[in-house]
C-alpha positions in Angstrom: -47.7 81.2 132.9 -46.5 78.1 134.7 -43.5 76.6 136.4 -41.7 72.9 135.8 -38.9 71.2 136.1 -37.3 70.8 132.8 -34.0 69.1 132.4 -33.3 69.3 135.7 -33.9 73.1 135.9 -36.9 75.2 137.4 -38.2 76.6 134.2 -40.6 79.1 133.9 -42.8 78.8 130.5 -43.4 82.6 129.7 -46.5 83.8 128.0 -46.6 87.4 128.4 -49.8 87.0 130.7 -48.5 89.0 133.5 -46.0 91.9 134.1 -43.3 90.3 135.9 -41.1 92.8 137.0 -42.6 95.1 139.8 -41.2 98.4 140.1 -42.4 99.3 143.4 -41.4 96.0 145.5 -37.8 96.2 144.0 -37.6 99.8 145.4 -38.9 99.0 148.9 -36.1 95.7 148.7 -33.4 98.3 147.6 -34.4 100.8 150.4 -34.2 98.0 152.9 -30.8 97.1 151.9 -29.6 100.7 151.8 -30.9 100.9 155.7 -28.2 98.1 156.2 -25.4 99.3 154.4 -25.7 96.9 151.5 -25.5 98.1 147.7 -25.6 94.3 146.7 -28.3 92.8 144.7 -31.3 90.4 145.5 -30.4 87.0 146.9 -31.6 83.8 149.1 -30.2 84.8 152.3 -31.2 88.6 151.9 -34.5 88.2 151.3 -35.1 85.8 154.2 -33.2 87.6 156.5 -34.1 91.3 155.7 -37.0 93.0 157.3 -39.0 92.8 154.2 -43.3 92.7 153.8 -44.4 89.2 153.1 -45.5 90.6 149.5 -41.8 91.7 148.7 -40.3 88.3 150.1 -42.5 86.4 147.4 -41.8 88.6 144.7 -38.3 87.9 145.4 -38.1 84.4 146.2 -40.1 83.6 143.0 -37.7 85.3 140.6 -34.5 83.8 142.5 -36.0 80.4 141.9 -36.3 80.6 138.2 -33.1 78.7 136.7 -34.5 78.8 132.4 -37.2 80.4 130.4 -38.9 78.7 127.9 -40.9 81.7 125.8 -44.1 80.1 124.7 -45.4 80.3 121.2 -47.5 83.6 120.7 -44.9 86.0 122.5 -44.1 88.5 120.4 -41.9 90.8 122.7 -40.3 90.9 126.1 -41.1 94.1 127.8 -38.2 96.3 129.5 -36.7 94.9 132.7 -38.9 91.6 132.6 -36.2 89.4 133.8 -33.7 92.0 135.5 -31.5 90.4 138.1 -33.0 87.0 138.1 -29.7 85.6 139.1 -30.3 81.9 138.6 -31.2 81.9 135.0 -28.9 79.7 132.9 -30.8 79.2 129.8 -33.4 81.2 127.7 -35.0 79.7 124.8 -37.4 82.0 122.6 -40.2 80.9 120.5 -39.9 82.1 116.9 -42.8 84.3 117.3 -40.9 87.0 119.4 -39.8 90.1 117.4 -38.5 92.2 120.0 -36.5 92.3 123.3 -36.5 95.5 125.2 -34.2 97.4 127.0 -32.7 95.9 130.1 -35.3 92.6 130.0 -32.3 90.0 131.0 -29.9 92.8 132.6 -27.5 91.5 135.2 -28.9 87.8 134.6 -25.3 86.8 136.0 -26.0 82.8 135.6 -27.2 83.2 132.2 -24.5 81.2 129.4 -27.3 80.0 126.7 -29.7 81.8 124.7 -31.8 80.7 121.6 -33.1 83.4 119.9 -36.1 83.7 117.7 -35.3 83.1 114.2 -37.5 86.1 113.5 -36.3 88.7 116.0 -35.9 92.1 114.4 -34.7 94.4 117.6 -32.1 93.9 120.7 -32.7 96.8 123.3 -30.1 98.1 124.9 -28.5 96.5 127.7 -30.9 93.9 127.3 -28.1 91.4 127.9 -25.7 93.2 130.0 -24.1 91.9 133.1 -24.7 88.4 131.9 -22.4 85.3 131.5 -22.9 84.6 127.7 -20.1 82.7 126.0 -21.2 83.2 122.7 -24.6 84.8 120.6 -25.6 83.6 117.0 -28.2 86.6 116.2 -30.9 85.6 113.3 -30.2 87.0 110.2 -33.8 89.2 110.8 -32.3 91.0 113.6 -31.0 94.5 111.8 -31.1 96.5 115.1 -28.7 95.7 118.1 -29.1 99.0 120.4 -25.9 100.1 122.3 -24.3 98.0 125.2 -26.8 94.9 124.5 -24.1 92.9 125.6 -21.8 94.5 127.5 -20.1 93.0 130.6 -20.3 89.3 129.3 -16.7 88.7 130.4 -16.5 85.1 128.5 -18.2 86.5 125.9 -15.9 85.3 122.4 -18.3 85.1 119.7 -20.7 87.3 118.5 -22.3 86.0 115.0 -24.2 88.8 113.2 -25.2 89.3 109.6 -23.7 91.9 107.2 -26.9 94.1 107.2 -27.1 94.4 111.2 -26.7 97.7 112.6 -24.8 97.7 116.0 -25.6 101.1 117.4 -23.0 102.7 119.3 -20.4 100.6 117.7 -17.9 98.9 120.1 -19.9 99.6 123.1 -22.5 96.7 122.4 -19.9 94.5 123.5 -17.7 96.3 125.8 -16.1 94.7 128.8 -16.0 91.1 127.0 -13.4 88.8 125.8 -14.1 89.4 122.3 -13.8 93.3 122.7 -9.9 92.4 123.9 -9.3 91.3 120.4 -10.7 94.3 118.8 -8.7 96.9 117.6 -11.1 99.5 116.7 -11.2 102.5 119.6 -14.3 102.6 121.6 -14.6 105.9 120.4 -15.2 105.1 117.0 -18.7 105.3 115.4 -18.2 105.5 111.9 -18.8 101.9 111.3 -15.4 100.6 111.8 -16.5 98.0 114.4 -19.3 97.0 112.6 -16.8 96.2 109.4 -14.1 94.1 112.0 -17.0 92.1 113.6 -18.7 91.1 110.4 -15.3 90.4 108.5 -13.3 88.4 111.3 -13.8 85.2 109.0 -12.7 86.9 105.5 -10.1 85.4 103.8 -9.6 82.1 101.9 -8.2 80.1 104.8 -11.3 80.9 106.7 -13.9 79.3 104.4 -15.1 76.5 107.2 -15.1 79.1 110.1 -17.6 81.3 107.4 -19.7 78.2 107.1 -19.7 77.0 110.8 -20.2 80.4 112.0 -23.2 81.2 109.9 -26.3 81.1 111.9 -27.7 77.7 110.6 -25.0 75.7 108.8 -26.2 72.8 107.0 -24.6 69.5 106.7 -23.9 69.6 102.8 -22.3 73.2 103.0 -19.6 71.9 105.8 -18.9 68.9 103.9 -18.4 70.4 100.8 -16.0 73.2 102.4 -14.1 70.5 104.1 -13.4 68.9 100.9 -12.1 71.7 99.7 -10.1 72.5 102.6 -8.0 69.8 103.7 -11.0 67.4 105.5 -11.1 67.2 109.4 -7.7 69.2 110.1 -9.8 72.7 109.0 -11.9 72.4 112.2 -8.6 73.0 114.0 -7.5 76.3 112.3 -7.8 79.2 114.0 -9.0 82.5 112.8 -7.4 86.0 113.8 -8.9 85.9 117.0 -8.2 82.9 118.1 -11.5 81.1 117.4 -11.6 77.4 115.5 -14.3 76.6 113.5 -15.0 73.5 115.9 -16.0 75.9 118.3 -18.1 78.1 116.2 -20.0 74.7 115.5 -20.0 73.5 119.2 -21.5 76.8 120.6 -24.1 77.4 118.1 -27.3 76.2 119.5 -29.1 76.3 115.8 -26.3 73.4 114.3 -28.0 70.2 113.7 -25.4 67.9 113.8 -21.9 67.6 115.6 -18.5 67.9 114.8 -18.2 63.6 115.4 -21.2 63.2 113.0 -19.7 65.6 110.2 -16.2 63.8 110.6 -17.8 60.3 110.7 -19.5 61.0 107.7 -16.7 62.9 105.6 -14.4 59.5 106.4 -17.3 57.4 105.1 -17.6 59.6 101.8 -13.6 59.5 101.4 -13.2 55.5 102.1 -16.4 54.8 99.7 -14.5 57.3 96.9 -11.3 55.3 96.8 
């Protein structure tokens, strides 16, 4: 594993060669916090001021220094608790070899706003991204198993795109205490599959054709262009669906999209002018 600055962010290139979470050092830190009547998680000031061993200080200095994680090719699994309470991580980019993200792997990474998941991902564990700051998540079609509370308490999470085949364990609890959960009419006590059906069918209806294309995992330019022609051109980008999301927002927040809305509209107009 190595650390470098990428896009202005201190970046860890994670290769799985070292176990990053040290439970023994973590609980030594917690014990010192308790002695001082502090129940908060690790922060830079505490690490330097508290009576901690140099080993413990170095452990937390390192974890709090990371701002971006790039998972390198060859890694197939992110073990449980690996990046727990790494408060300053903003982005995580997964290699396409990753198939599993285990329990609490990124729990309480409270600065985390963007993840680009592996296109071969199969499983997201319980609370894997709980208490982060994700705004949108696009789950690859390969991922059929998302465990309970995987994205709980991402307060600003408004977009969670999953395929019709995905199984969300615990129903609505997958997104408890998020912006998206506020828009859902299915009660938390419901485990019958009603939440799964609601989430997967937000964009049903003929008027939402462009939403369905733009919110798909990896929409193509041709798919978008053809739908725009059917739905009235660029103005279709401004139509909100039943939870107040526009096709434009789906497009802009999808890390797998290769073209921008501006490029799409420019090409559409050029095609229309050429046909006149």
